[in-house]
C-alpha positions, 0 to 999 in steps of 0.5 A, spaced: 713 241 856 718 236 853 717 229 857 710 231 858 705 226 856 699 229 853 693 225 851 688 230 848 687 236 843 688 243 847 689 250 844 696 252 844 695 259 840 690 263 837 691 267 831 687 273 833 688 272 841 680 270 842 679 264 847 674 259 844 667 259 847 663 253 849 657 251 845 652 246 849 650 241 844 646 234 845 650 228 845 650 221 845 650 217 852 657 216 854 663 218 858 667 224 854 674 227 856 676 234 855 680 235 849 677 229 845 675 231 838 667 229 836 663 228 830 655 229 829 652 223 828 644 222 828 643 230 831 648 228 837 655 229 838 659 222 838 666 219 839 670 218 833 671 210 833 676 210 827 682 214 824 678 220 822 681 223 815 676 229 815 676 235 820 672 233 826 667 239 827 668 239 835 672 239 841 670 237 848 670 242 853 669 238 859 670 231 862 663 228 864 658 223 863 652 224 859 645 221 858 643 221 851 640 227 849 644 231 854 648 237 852 655 237 852 660 243 852 664 243 846 668 248 842 668 249 834 674 247 831 677 253 827 682 254 822 685 260 826 687 256 832 694 252 833 692 245 837 697 241 841 696 234 842 701 227 841 702 222 836 698 215 837 704 212 834 711 213 831 710 217 825 717 217 822 715 221 816 712 227 820 714 234 818 712 241 818 707 242 813 705 235 813 698 232 814 696 227 819 689 224 821 685 224 828 687 217 831 681 213 833 678 215 840 679 223 838 685 224 843 691 224 839 693 224 831 696 218 827 699 217 820 694 218 815 692 223 810 688 227 814 687 235 815 691 236 821 697 240 818 703 240 822 706 247 824 711 244 829 713 237 832 718 235 838 719 228 835 716 223 831 716 217 836 709 215 840 707 220 844 711 226 841 708 233 842 705 235 835 702 242 834 698 244 828 691 246 825 686 243 821 686 245 814 
């Protein structure tokens, strides 16, 4: 996967081998991308608009446009899954065991004291692949 640009969170490995199942939850109106981390705001799924230091509860399971209140397929974020994504910006200090934040937009990780614990990474430059779990 080296040299490939990945702009989303995707399941890399599950501790149990289980495949996440979809839940259908009402969302705020908008365009959503598969692999986008989402939060719950006012009883509806919503986009992450700033760096997120806590664990977002959902990852979008489809690329689609929804009207306010329409259900959106999502998977719950789980600690027994290693997710793969990329760095939104260079992170020279990033190393296995360290933690990163979910970047604004919910598709990558960024520097900051977040809950995405690095398991492995292929570099510290922008768009480098990062593997981790939410702890």
